[in-house]
BADO-941020 format. One record per residue: residue number from 1; residue in one letter; y, x, z of N, C-alpha, C, O in turn. Coordinates in steps of 0.05 Angstrom, whole numbers, always signed. Layout:
N
node num NUM&residuo A&n.c2 Y&n.c1 X&n.c3 Z&ca.c2 Y&ca.c1 X&ca.c3 Z&c.c2 Y&c.c1 X&c.c3 Z&o.c2 Y&o.c1 X&o.c3 Z .
...
# end
This chain:
112
node num 1&residuo M&n.c2 +1693&n.c1 -1696&n.c3 -1087&ca.c2 +1668&ca.c1 -1700&ca.c3 -1100&c.c2 +1671&c.c1 -1694&c.c3 -1130&o.c2 +1691&o.c1 -1700&o.c3 -1142 .
node num 2&residuo I&n.c2 +1651&n.c1 -1681&n.c3 -1141&ca.c2 +1652&ca.c1 -1672&ca.c3 -1169&c.c2 +1641&c.c1 -1695&c.c3 -1186&o.c2 +1620&o.c1 -1707&o.c3 -1180 .
node num 3&residuo S&n.c2 +1655&n.c1 -1701&n.c3 -1207&ca.c2 +1646&ca.c1 -1723&ca.c3 -1225&c.c2 +1622&c.c1 -1714&c.c3 -1241&o.c2 +1618&o.c1 -1691&o.c3 -1245 .
node num 4&residuo P&n.c2 +1605&n.c1 -1733&n.c3 -1249&ca.c2 +1581&ca.c1 -1727&ca.c3 -1264&c.c2 +1587&c.c1 -1712&c.c3 -1290&o.c2 +1571&o.c1 -1695&o.c3 -1298 .
node num 5&residuo S&n.c2 +1608&n.c1 -1718&n.c3 -1303&ca.c2 +1614&ca.c1 -1704&ca.c3 -1328&c.c2 +1622&c.c1 -1675&c.c3 -1323&o.c2 +1615&o.c1 -1658&o.c3 -1339 .
node num 6&residuo T&n.c2 +1636&n.c1 -1670&n.c3 -1302&ca.c2 +1643&ca.c1 -1642&ca.c3 -1295&c.c2 +1618&c.c1 -1627&c.c3 -1287&o.c2 +1615&o.c1 -1603&o.c3 -1294 .
node num 7&residuo Q&n.c2 +1601&n.c1 -1639&n.c3 -1272&ca.c2 +1576&ca.c1 -1626&ca.c3 -1263&c.c2 +1558&c.c1 -1621&c.c3 -1288&o.c2 +1546&o.c1 -1600&o.c3 -1289 .
node num 8&residuo N&n.c2 +1557&n.c1 -1639&n.c3 -1307&ca.c2 +1542&ca.c1 -1636&ca.c3 -1331&c.c2 +1553&c.c1 -1613&c.c3 -1348&o.c2 +1538&o.c1 -1597&o.c3 -1360 .
node num 9&residuo A&n.c2 +1580&n.c1 -1611&n.c3 -1349&ca.c2 +1593&ca.c1 -1589&ca.c3 -1364&c.c2 +1586&c.c1 -1562&c.c3 -1352&o.c2 +1581&o.c1 -1543&o.c3 -1366 .
node num 10&residuo R&n.c2 +1587&n.c1 -1561&n.c3 -1325&ca.c2 +1580&ca.c1 -1536&ca.c3 -1312&c.c2 +1551&c.c1 -1528&c.c3 -1317&o.c2 +1545&o.c1 -1505&o.c3 -1321 .
node num 11&residuo S&n.c2 +1534&n.c1 -1547&n.c3 -1316&ca.c2 +1505&ca.c1 -1542&ca.c3 -1320&c.c2 +1501&c.c1 -1532&c.c3 -1349&o.c2 +1486&o.c1 -1513&o.c3 -1353 .
node num 12&residuo N&n.c2 +1515&n.c1 -1545&n.c3 -1368&ca.c2 +1512&ca.c1 -1535&ca.c3 -1396&c.c2 +1523&c.c1 -1507&c.c3 -1399&o.c2 +1512&o.c1 -1491&o.c3 -1414 .
node num 13&residuo F&n.c2 +1545&n.c1 -1501&n.c3 -1385&ca.c2 +1557&ca.c1 -1474&ca.c3 -1386&c.c2 +1537&c.c1 -1453&c.c3 -1375&o.c2 +1534&o.c1 -1432&o.c3 -1387 .
node num 14&residuo V&n.c2 +1525&n.c1 -1459&n.c3 -1353&ca.c2 +1505&ca.c1 -1441&ca.c3 -1340&c.c2 +1482&c.c1 -1437&c.c3 -1359&o.c2 +1473&o.c1 -1414&o.c3 -1362 .
node num 15&residuo V&n.c2 +1471&n.c1 -1458&n.c3 -1370&ca.c2 +1448&ca.c1 -1456&ca.c3 -1387&c.c2 +1455&c.c1 -1439&c.c3 -1412&o.c2 +1440&o.c1 -1422&o.c3 -1421 .
node num 16&residuo T&n.c2 +1478&n.c1 -1445&n.c3 -1424&ca.c2 +1487&ca.c1 -1431&ca.c3 -1448&c.c2 +1491&c.c1 -1401&c.c3 -1441&o.c2 +1484&o.c1 -1384&o.c3 -1457 .
node num 17&residuo T&n.c2 +1503&n.c1 -1395&n.c3 -1419&ca.c2 +1507&ca.c1 -1367&ca.c3 -1411&c.c2 +1481&c.c1 -1353&c.c3 -1407&o.c2 +1478&o.c1 -1330&o.c3 -1416 .
node num 18&residuo L&n.c2 +1462&n.c1 -1366&n.c3 -1394&ca.c2 +1436&ca.c1 -1353&ca.c3 -1389&c.c2 +1421&c.c1 -1349&c.c3 -1416&o.c2 +1409&o.c1 -1328&o.c3 -1420 .
node num 19&residuo L&n.c2 +1423&n.c1 -1368&n.c3 -1434&ca.c2 +1410&ca.c1 -1364&ca.c3 -1460&c.c2 +1424&c.c1 -1341&c.c3 -1475&o.c2 +1410&o.c1 -1325&o.c3 -1488 .
node num 20&residuo F&n.c2 +1450&n.c1 -1339&n.c3 -1474&ca.c2 +1464&ca.c1 -1318&ca.c3 -1488&c.c2 +1456&c.c1 -1290&c.c3 -1476&o.c2 +1451&o.c1 -1272&o.c3 -1491 .
node num 21&residuo L&n.c2 +1456&n.c1 -1288&n.c3 -1450&ca.c2 +1448&ca.c1 -1263&ca.c3 -1437&c.c2 +1420&c.c1 -1255&c.c3 -1443&o.c2 +1414&o.c1 -1232&o.c3 -1448 .
node num 22&residuo T&n.c2 +1402&n.c1 -1275&n.c3 -1443&ca.c2 +1374&ca.c1 -1270&ca.c3 -1449&c.c2 +1371&c.c1 -1260&c.c3 -1478&o.c2 +1357&o.c1 -1240&o.c3 -1483 .
node num 23&residuo F&n.c2 +1384&n.c1 -1273&n.c3 -1496&ca.c2 +1383&ca.c1 -1265&ca.c3 -1524&c.c2 +1394&c.c1 -1236&c.c3 -1527&o.c2 +1382&o.c1 -1220&o.c3 -1541 .
node num 24&residuo N&n.c2 +1416&n.c1 -1230&n.c3 -1515&ca.c2 +1428&ca.c1 -1204&ca.c3 -1518&c.c2 +1411&c.c1 -1182&c.c3 -1505&o.c2 +1409&o.c1 -1160&o.c3 -1516 .
node num 25&residuo S&n.c2 +1398&n.c1 -1188&n.c3 -1483&ca.c2 +1382&ca.c1 -1167&ca.c3 -1470&c.c2 +1354&c.c1 -1164&c.c3 -1483&o.c2 +1342&o.c1 -1142&o.c3 -1480 .
node num 26&residuo V&n.c2 +1344&n.c1 -1183&n.c3 -1498&ca.c2 +1318&ca.c1 -1181&ca.c3 -1510&c.c2 +1320&c.c1 -1174&c.c3 -1540&o.c2 +1306&o.c1 -1156&o.c3 -1549 .
node num 27&residuo V&n.c2 +1336&n.c1 -1188&n.c3 -1554&ca.c2 +1336&ca.c1 -1186&ca.c3 -1583&c.c2 +1355&c.c1 -1164&c.c3 -1593&o.c2 +1347&o.c1 -1148&o.c3 -1611 .
node num 28&residuo C&n.c2 +1378&n.c1 -1162&n.c3 -1583&ca.c2 +1399&ca.c1 -1144&ca.c3 -1593&c.c2 +1391&c.c1 -1114&c.c3 -1590&o.c2 +1395&o.c1 -1099&o.c3 -1609 .
node num 29&residuo P&n.c2 +1379&n.c1 -1105&n.c3 -1568&ca.c2 +1371&ca.c1 -1077&ca.c3 -1567&c.c2 +1351&c.c1 -1069&c.c3 -1588&o.c2 +1352&o.c1 -1046&o.c3 -1598 .
node num 30&residuo S&n.c2 +1334&n.c1 -1087&n.c3 -1597&ca.c2 +1315&ca.c1 -1080&ca.c3 -1617&c.c2 +1329&c.c1 -1076&c.c3 -1644&o.c2 +1320&o.c1 -1060&o.c3 -1660 .
node num 31&residuo F&n.c2 +1352&n.c1 -1089&n.c3 -1649&ca.c2 +1367&ca.c1 -1084&ca.c3 -1673&c.c2 +1385&c.c1 -1060&c.c3 -1670&o.c2 +1390&o.c1 -1045&o.c3 -1690 .
node num 32&residuo A&n.c2 +1394&n.c1 -1055&n.c3 -1646&ca.c2 +1413&ca.c1 -1033&ca.c3 -1642&c.c2 +1399&c.c1 -1006&c.c3 -1645&o.c2 +1411&o.c1 -987&o.c3 -1655 .
node num 33&residuo Y&n.c2 +1374&n.c1 -1004&n.c3 -1636&ca.c2 +1360&ca.c1 -978&ca.c3 -1638&c.c2 +1340&c.c1 -979&c.c3 -1660&o.c2 +1317&o.c1 -987&o.c3 -1656 .
node num 34&residuo E&n.c2 +1349&n.c1 -971&n.c3 -1683&ca.c2 +1331&ca.c1 -969&ca.c3 -1706&c.c2 +1326&c.c1 -940&c.c3 -1712&o.c2 +1345&o.c1 -926&o.c3 -1719 .
node num 35&residuo R&n.c2 +1302&n.c1 -931&n.c3 -1708&ca.c2 +1295&ca.c1 -902&ca.c3 -1710&c.c2 +1294&c.c1 -894&c.c3 -1740&o.c2 +1283&o.c1 -908&o.c3 -1757 .
node num 36&residuo H&n.c2 +1306&n.c1 -871&n.c3 -1745&ca.c2 +1306&ca.c1 -859&ca.c3 -1771&c.c2 +1293&c.c1 -831&c.c3 -1769&o.c2 +1292&o.c1 -819&o.c3 -1748 .
node num 37&residuo D&n.c2 +1283&n.c1 -821&n.c3 -1792&ca.c2 +1270&ca.c1 -795&ca.c3 -1792&c.c2 +1291&c.c1 -773&c.c3 -1786&o.c2 +1284&o.c1 -752&o.c3 -1776 .
node num 38&residuo N&n.c2 +1316&n.c1 -778&n.c3 -1793&ca.c2 +1336&ca.c1 -757&ca.c3 -1789&c.c2 +1353&c.c1 -762&c.c3 -1764&o.c2 +1377&o.c1 -754&o.c3 -1764 .
node num 39&residuo D&n.c2 +1342&n.c1 -774&n.c3 -1744&ca.c2 +1357&ca.c1 -779&ca.c3 -1719&c.c2 +1366&c.c1 -754&c.c3 -1706&o.c2 +1387&o.c1 -754&o.c3 -1692 .
node num 40&residuo I&n.c2 +1352&n.c1 -732&n.c3 -1710&ca.c2 +1359&ca.c1 -707&ca.c3 -1697&c.c2 +1384&c.c1 -693&c.c3 -1710&o.c2 +1397&o.c1 -677&o.c3 -1698 .
node num 41&residuo E&n.c2 +1389&n.c1 -700&n.c3 -1735&ca.c2 +1411&ca.c1 -688&ca.c3 -1750&c.c2 +1438&c.c1 -696&c.c3 -1738&o.c2 +1442&o.c1 -719&o.c3 -1729 .
node num 42&residuo Q&n.c2 +1456&n.c1 -678&n.c3 -1738&ca.c2 +1483&ca.c1 -683&ca.c3 -1728&c.c2 +1503&c.c1 -681&c.c3 -1751&o.c2 +1498&o.c1 -667&o.c3 -1770 .
node num 43&residuo R&n.c2 +1525&n.c1 -695&n.c3 -1749&ca.c2 +1545&ca.c1 -694&ca.c3 -1770&c.c2 +1555&c.c1 -665&c.c3 -1772&o.c2 +1562&o.c1 -652&o.c3 -1753 .
node num 44&residuo G&n.c2 +1557&n.c1 -656&n.c3 -1797&ca.c2 +1567&ca.c1 -629&ca.c3 -1802&c.c2 +1546&c.c1 -608&c.c3 -1803&o.c2 +1551&o.c1 -585&o.c3 -1811 .
node num 45&residuo D&n.c2 +1521&n.c1 -614&n.c3 -1796&ca.c2 +1499&ca.c1 -594&ca.c3 -1797&c.c2 +1492&c.c1 -589&c.c3 -1827&o.c2 +1491&o.c1 -607&o.c3 -1843 .
node num 46&residuo P&n.c2 +1487&n.c1 -564&n.c3 -1833&ca.c2 +1479&ca.c1 -558&ca.c3 -1861&c.c2 +1451&c.c1 -569&c.c3 -1866&o.c2 +1434&o.c1 -569&o.c3 -1848 .
node num 47&residuo Q&n.c2 +1447&n.c1 -580&n.c3 -1890&ca.c2 +1421&ca.c1 -592&ca.c3 -1897&c.c2 +1398&c.c1 -572&c.c3 -1895&o.c2 +1375&o.c1 -580&o.c3 -1890 .
node num 48&residuo R&n.c2 +1404&n.c1 -546&n.c3 -1900&ca.c2 +1383&ca.c1 -526&ca.c3 -1900&c.c2 +1369&c.c1 -524&c.c3 -1873&o.c2 +1346&o.c1 -515&o.c3 -1872 .
node num 49&residuo W&n.c2 +1383&n.c1 -532&n.c3 -1852&ca.c2 +1370&ca.c1 -531&ca.c3 -1826&c.c2 +1347&c.c1 -550&c.c3 -1824&o.c2 +1329&o.c1 -546&o.c3 -1806 .
node num 50&residuo Y&n.c2 +1346&n.c1 -570&n.c3 -1840&ca.c2 +1325&ca.c1 -591&ca.c3 -1838&c.c2 +1305&c.c1 -590&c.c3 -1861&o.c2 +1289&o.c1 -608&o.c3 -1864 .
node num 51&residuo Q&n.c2 +1306&n.c1 -568&n.c3 -1877&ca.c2 +1287&ca.c1 -565&ca.c3 -1899&c.c2 +1265&c.c1 -547&c.c3 -1889&o.c2 +1270&o.c1 -525&o.c3 -1880 .
node num 52&residuo E&n.c2 +1240&n.c1 -556&n.c3 -1892&ca.c2 +1217&ca.c1 -541&ca.c3 -1883&c.c2 +1212&c.c1 -516&c.c3 -1901&o.c2 +1214&o.c1 -518&o.c3 -1925 .
node num 53&residuo K&n.c2 +1207&n.c1 -494&n.c3 -1888&ca.c2 +1200&ca.c1 -470&ca.c3 -1903&c.c2 +1170&c.c1 -467&c.c3 -1903&o.c2 +1157&o.c1 -468&o.c3 -1882 .
node num 54&residuo S&n.c2 +1159&n.c1 -464&n.c3 -1927&ca.c2 +1130&ca.c1 -464&ca.c3 -1929&c.c2 +1119&c.c1 -437&c.c3 -1939&o.c2 +1097&o.c1 -436&o.c3 -1951 .
node num 55&residuo T&n.c2 +1134&n.c1 -416&n.c3 -1935&ca.c2 +1124&ca.c1 -389&ca.c3 -1943&c.c2 +1108&c.c1 -377&c.c3 -1920&o.c2 +1111&o.c1 -385&o.c3 -1897 .
node num 56&residuo P&n.c2 +1090&n.c1 -358&n.c3 -1926&ca.c2 +1075&ca.c1 -345&ca.c3 -1904&c.c2 +1093&c.c1 -331&c.c3 -1884&o.c2 +1087&o.c1 -330&o.c3 -1860 .
node num 57&residuo Q&n.c2 +1116&n.c1 -320&n.c3 -1894&ca.c2 +1134&ca.c1 -306&ca.c3 -1875&c.c2 +1147&c.c1 -327&c.c3 -1856&o.c2 +1151&o.c1 -321&o.c3 -1833 .
node num 58&residuo A&n.c2 +1154&n.c1 -350&n.c3 -1867&ca.c2 +1166&ca.c1 -371&ca.c3 -1850&c.c2 +1146&c.c1 -381&c.c3 -1829&o.c2 +1152&o.c1 -386&o.c3 -1806 .
node num 59&residuo Y&n.c2 +1120&n.c1 -383&n.c3 -1838&ca.c2 +1099&ca.c1 -392&ca.c3 -1820&c.c2 +1095&c.c1 -372&c.c3 -1798&o.c2 +1092&o.c1 -379&o.c3 -1775 .
node num 60&residuo L&n.c2 +1095&n.c1 -346&n.c3 -1805&ca.c2 +1093&ca.c1 -325&ca.c3 -1785&c.c2 +1116&c.c1 -326&c.c3 -1766&o.c2 +1112&o.c1 -323&o.c3 -1742 .
node num 61&residuo A&n.c2 +1140&n.c1 -330&n.c3 -1776&ca.c2 +1163&ca.c1 -331&ca.c3 -1758&c.c2 +1161&c.c1 -354&c.c3 -1739&o.c2 +1168&o.c1 -352&o.c3 -1715 .
node num 62&residuo T&n.c2 +1151&n.c1 -377&n.c3 -1748&ca.c2 +1147&ca.c1 -400&ca.c3 -1730&c.c2 +1126&c.c1 -394&c.c3 -1709&o.c2 +1130&o.c1 -400&o.c3 -1686 .
node num 63&residuo L&n.c2 +1104&n.c1 -382&n.c3 -1717&ca.c2 +1083&ca.c1 -375&ca.c3 -1698&c.c2 +1093&c.c1 -355&c.c3 -1677&o.c2 +1086&o.c1 -357&o.c3 -1654 .
node num 64&residuo K&n.c2 +1109&n.c1 -336&n.c3 -1686&ca.c2 +1120&ca.c1 -316&ca.c3 -1667&c.c2 +1139&c.c1 -330&c.c3 -1647&o.c2 +1138&o.c1 -324&o.c3 -1623 .
node num 65&residuo K&n.c2 +1155&n.c1 -347&n.c3 -1658&ca.c2 +1174&ca.c1 -362&ca.c3 -1641&c.c2 +1159&c.c1 -378&c.c3 -1619&o.c2 +1167&o.c1 -379&o.c3 -1596 .
node num 66&residuo E&n.c2 +1137&n.c1 -391&n.c3 -1627&ca.c2 +1121&ca.c1 -406&ca.c3 -1608&c.c2 +1108&c.c1 -388&c.c3 -1588&o.c2 +1106&o.c1 -394&o.c3 -1564 .
node num 67&residuo A&n.c2 +1098&n.c1 -364&n.c3 -1597&ca.c2 +1085&ca.c1 -346&ca.c3 -1579&c.c2 +1105&c.c1 -336&c.c3 -1557&o.c2 +1098&o.c1 -334&o.c3 -1534 .
node num 68&residuo Y&n.c2 +1129&n.c1 -329&n.c3 -1566&ca.c2 +1149&ca.c1 -320&ca.c3 -1547&c.c2 +1158&c.c1 -343&c.c3 -1528&o.c2 +1165&o.c1 -338&o.c3 -1505 .
node num 69&residuo A&n.c2 +1158&n.c1 -368&n.c3 -1538&ca.c2 +1165&ca.c1 -390&ca.c3 -1520&c.c2 +1144&c.c1 -394&c.c3 -1499&o.c2 +1151&o.c1 -399&o.c3 -1475 .
node num 70&residuo V&n.c2 +1119&n.c1 -391&n.c3 -1506&ca.c2 +1097&ca.c1 -393&ca.c3 -1487&c.c2 +1099&c.c1 -370&c.c3 -1466&o.c2 +1095&o.c1 -374&o.c3 -1442 .
node num 71&residuo Y&n.c2 +1106&n.c1 -347&n.c3 -1476&ca.c2 +1109&ca.c1 -324&ca.c3 -1458&c.c2 +1131&c.c1 -328&c.c3 -1438&o.c2 +1128&o.c1 -323&o.c3 -1414 .
node num 72&residuo Q&n.c2 +1154&n.c1 -339&n.c3 -1447&ca.c2 +1176&ca.c1 -345&ca.c3 -1429&c.c2 +1168&c.c1 -365&c.c3 -1408&o.c2 +1175&o.c1 -362&o.c3 -1384 .
node num 73&residuo E&n.c2 +1153&n.c1 -385&n.c3 -1416&ca.c2 +1144&ca.c1 -405&ca.c3 -1397&c.c2 +1125&c.c1 -392&c.c3 -1377&o.c2 +1125&o.c1 -399&o.c3 -1353 .
node num 74&residuo S&n.c2 +1108&n.c1 -375&n.c3 -1386&ca.c2 +1089&ca.c1 -361&ca.c3 -1368&c.c2 +1103&c.c1 -344&c.c3 -1348&o.c2 +1096&o.c1 -343&o.c3 -1325 .
node num 75&residuo I&n.c2 +1124&n.c1 -330&n.c3 -1357&ca.c2 +1139&ca.c1 -313&ca.c3 -1338&c.c2 +1153&c.c1 -331&c.c3 -1317&o.c2 +1154&o.c1 -323&o.c3 -1294 .
node num 76&residuo L&n.c2 +1162&n.c1 -354&n.c3 -1324&ca.c2 +1174&ca.c1 -372&ca.c3 -1305&c.c2 +1153&c.c1 -381&c.c3 -1284&o.c2 +1159&o.c1 -384&o.c3 -1260 .
node num 77&residuo V&n.c2 +1129&n.c1 -386&n.c3 -1294&ca.c2 +1108&ca.c1 -394&ca.c3 -1275&c.c2 +1101&c.c1 -371&c.c3 -1257&o.c2 +1096&o.c1 -374&o.c3 -1233 .
node num 78&residuo C&n.c2 +1101&n.c1 -346&n.c3 -1268&ca.c2 +1095&ca.c1 -323&ca.c3 -1251&c.c2 +1115&c.c1 -319&c.c3 -1229&o.c2 +1108&o.c1 -308&o.c3 -1208 .
node num 79&residuo K&n.c2 +1140&n.c1 -327&n.c3 -1233&ca.c2 +1160&ca.c1 -324&ca.c3 -1212&c.c2 +1154&c.c1 -342&c.c3 -1188&o.c2 +1163&o.c1 -337&o.c3 -1165 .
node num 80&residuo N&n.c2 +1138&n.c1 -363&n.c3 -1192&ca.c2 +1130&ca.c1 -381&ca.c3 -1170&c.c2 +1104&c.c1 -374&c.c3 -1157&o.c2 +1095&o.c1 -387&o.c3 -1138 .
node num 81&residuo V&n.c2 +1091&n.c1 -353&n.c3 -1167&ca.c2 +1065&ca.c1 -344&ca.c3 -1156&c.c2 +1071&c.c1 -326&c.c3 -1132&o.c2 +1092&o.c1 -314&o.c3 -1129 .
node num 82&residuo A&n.c2 +1051&n.c1 -324&n.c3 -1114&ca.c2 +1054&ca.c1 -307&ca.c3 -1091&c.c2 +1061&c.c1 -278&c.c3 -1099&o.c2 +1052&o.c1 -269&o.c3 -1120 .
node num 83&residuo T&n.c2 +1076&n.c1 -264&n.c3 -1083&ca.c2 +1085&ca.c1 -237&ca.c3 -1089&c.c2 +1063&c.c1 -218&c.c3 -1096&o.c2 +1065&o.c1 -201&o.c3 -1114 .
node num 84&residuo A&n.c2 +1041&n.c1 -220&n.c3 -1083&ca.c2 +1018&ca.c1 -202&ca.c3 -1087&c.c2 +1006&c.c1 -207&c.c3 -1115&o.c2 +996&o.c1 -187&o.c3 -1127 .
node num 85&residuo D&n.c2 +1007&n.c1 -231&n.c3 -1125&ca.c2 +994&ca.c1 -237&ca.c3 -1151&c.c2 +1014&c.c1 -236&c.c3 -1174&o.c2 +1006&o.c1 -239&o.c3 -1197 .
node num 86&residuo R&n.c2 +1039&n.c1 -233&n.c3 -1169&ca.c2 +1060&ca.c1 -235&ca.c3 -1189&c.c2 +1057&c.c1 -213&c.c3 -1211&o.c2 +1060&o.c1 -219&o.c3 -1235 .
node num 87&residuo K&n.c2 +1051&n.c1 -189&n.c3 -1203&ca.c2 +1048&ca.c1 -167&ca.c3 -1222&c.c2 +1025&c.c1 -172&c.c3 -1242&o.c2 +1028&o.c1 -168&o.c3 -1266 .
node num 88&residuo Q&n.c2 +1003&n.c1 -181&n.c3 -1231&ca.c2 +979&ca.c1 -188&ca.c3 -1248&c.c2 +985&c.c1 -211&c.c3 -1266&o.c2 +977&o.c1 -212&o.c3 -1289 .
node num 89&residuo C&n.c2 +1000&n.c1 -231&n.c3 -1256&ca.c2 +1007&ca.c1 -254&ca.c3 -1272&c.c2 +1024&c.c1 -245&c.c3 -1296&o.c2 +1020&o.c1 -254&o.c3 -1318 .
node num 90&residuo S&n.c2 +1044&n.c1 -228&n.c3 -1291&ca.c2 +1061&ca.c1 -218&ca.c3 -1313&c.c2 +1046&c.c1 -202&c.c3 -1333&o.c2 +1050&o.c1 -203&o.c3 -1357 .
node num 91&residuo K&n.c2 +1027&n.c1 -186&n.c3 -1322&ca.c2 +1010&ca.c1 -170&ca.c3 -1340&c.c2 +993&c.c1 -188&c.c3 -1358&o.c2 +990&o.c1 -183&o.c3 -1382 .
node num 92&residuo D&n.c2 +982&n.c1 -209&n.c3 -1346&ca.c2 +966&ca.c1 -228&ca.c3 -1362&c.c2 +983&c.c1 -243&c.c3 -1383&o.c2 +973&o.c1 -248&o.c3 -1405 .
node num 93&residuo A&n.c2 +1007&n.c1 -250&n.c3 -1375&ca.c2 +1025&ca.c1 -263&ca.c3 -1394&c.c2 +1031&c.c1 -245&c.c3 -1418&o.c2 +1031&o.c1 -254&o.c3 -1441 .
node num 94&residuo K&n.c2 +1037&n.c1 -219&n.c3 -1412&ca.c2 +1042&ca.c1 -200&ca.c3 -1433&c.c2 +1018&c.c1 -196&c.c3 -1451&o.c2 +1021&o.c1 -194&o.c3 -1475 .
node num 95&residuo S&n.c2 +995&n.c1 -194&n.c3 -1439&ca.c2 +970&ca.c1 -192&ca.c3 -1454&c.c2 +966&c.c1 -216&c.c3 -1473&o.c2 +958&o.c1 -213&o.c3 -1496 .
node num 96&residuo Q&n.c2 +971&n.c1 -239&n.c3 -1462&ca.c2 +968&ca.c1 -264&ca.c3 -1478&c.c2 +988&c.c1 -264&c.c3 -1501&o.c2 +981&o.c1 -273&o.c3 -1523 .
node num 97&residuo L&n.c2 +1012&n.c1 -254&n.c3 -1496&ca.c2 +1032&ca.c1 -253&ca.c3 -1517&c.c2 +1023&c.c1 -235&c.c3 -1540&o.c2 +1024&o.c1 -242&o.c3 -1563 .
node num 98&residuo Q&n.c2 +1012&n.c1 -211&n.c3 -1533&ca.c2 +1002&ca.c1 -193&ca.c3 -1553&c.c2 +980&c.c1 -205&c.c3 -1569&o.c2 +978&o.c1 -201&o.c3 -1594 .
node num 99&residuo Q&n.c2 +962&n.c1 -219&n.c3 -1556&ca.c2 +940&ca.c1 -233&ca.c3 -1569&c.c2 +950&c.c1 -255&c.c3 -1588&o.c2 +941&o.c1 -258&o.c3 -1610 .
node num 100&residuo D&n.c2 +970&n.c1 -270&n.c3 -1578&ca.c2 +981&ca.c1 -292&ca.c3 -1595&c.c2 +995&c.c1 -281&c.c3 -1619&o.c2 +994&o.c1 -292&o.c3 -1641 .
node num 101&residuo L&n.c2 +1010&n.c1 -258&n.c3 -1616&ca.c2 +1023&ca.c1 -246&ca.c3 -1639&c.c2 +1003&c.c1 -236&c.c3 -1659&o.c2 +1008&o.c1 -238&o.c3 -1683 .
node num 102&residuo A&n.c2 +981&n.c1 -224&n.c3 -1650&ca.c2 +961&ca.c1 -214&ca.c3 -1668&c.c2 +948&c.c1 -238&c.c3 -1683&o.c2 +943&o.c1 -237&o.c3 -1707 .
node num 103&residuo N&n.c2 +942&n.c1 -259&n.c3 -1669&ca.c2 +931&ca.c1 -283&ca.c3 -1681&c.c2 +951&c.c1 -296&c.c3 -1701&o.c2 +943&o.c1 -306&o.c3 -1722 .
node num 104&residuo A&n.c2 +976&n.c1 -295&n.c3 -1695&ca.c2 +997&ca.c1 -306&ca.c3 -1713&c.c2 +997&c.c1 -290&c.c3 -1739&o.c2 +999&o.c1 -302&o.c3 -1760 .
node num 105&residuo K&n.c2 +995&n.c1 -264&n.c3 -1737&ca.c2 +995&ca.c1 -247&ca.c3 -1762&c.c2 +971&c.c1 -254&c.c3 -1779&o.c2 +973&o.c1 -257&o.c3 -1803 .
node num 106&residuo T&n.c2 +947&n.c1 -255&n.c3 -1766&ca.c2 +923&ca.c1 -261&ca.c3 -1780&c.c2 +924&c.c1 -289&c.c3 -1793&o.c2 +916&o.c1 -292&o.c3 -1816 .
node num 107&residuo T&n.c2 +933&n.c1 -308&n.c3 -1778&ca.c2 +935&ca.c1 -336&ca.c3 -1788&c.c2 +954&c.c1 -338&c.c3 -1811&o.c2 +948&o.c1 -352&o.c3 -1831 .
node num 108&residuo S&n.c2 +977&n.c1 -325&n.c3 -1809&ca.c2 +997&ca.c1 -328&ca.c3 -1831&c.c2 +987&c.c1 -313&c.c3 -1856&o.c2 +993&o.c1 -322&o.c3 -1878 .
node num 109&residuo E&n.c2 +972&n.c1 -292&n.c3 -1853&ca.c2 +961&ca.c1 -278&ca.c3 -1877&c.c2 +940&c.c1 -295&c.c3 -1891&o.c2 +938&o.c1 -294&o.c3 -1915 .
node num 110&residuo H&n.c2 +925&n.c1 -311&n.c3 -1876&ca.c2 +905&ca.c1 -328&ca.c3 -1888&c.c2 +916&c.c1 -354&c.c3 -1900&o.c2 +902&o.c1 -368&o.c3 -1915 .
node num 111&residuo S&n.c2 +942&n.c1 -359&n.c3 -1894&ca.c2 +954&ca.c1 -384&ca.c3 -1905&c.c2 +964&c.c1 -381&c.c3 -1933&o.c2 +974&o.c1 -400&o.c3 -1945 .
node num 112&residuo R&n.c2 +962&n.c1 -357&n.c3 -1944&ca.c2 +972&ca.c1 -352&ca.c3 -1971&c.c2 +956&c.c1 -365&c.c3 -1992&o.c2 +962&o.c1 -363&o.c3 -2016 .
# end
């Protein structure tokens, strides 16, 4: 038979352990993950990689990069289209790319 003092000590241990685990699972993660604006930066990266370029040429380069990214995604979608429609899909993607590049040039010229 377990004595009342031993049973009370076990009960206190269980309660203390549960409180500790609850505290660690609820409160500690909020302290551990504190978001910073430079979370994406890695040790050793040059600072110039994270400085925004605000020239019209840089804006045009960004718009072109986005247009080509959309084109690549469109081509991947076209690969999943039925064989009969694949050629037209690729043609439409190329046409959209040309339109996006023309819009990028116009937009960057107006940003001066």
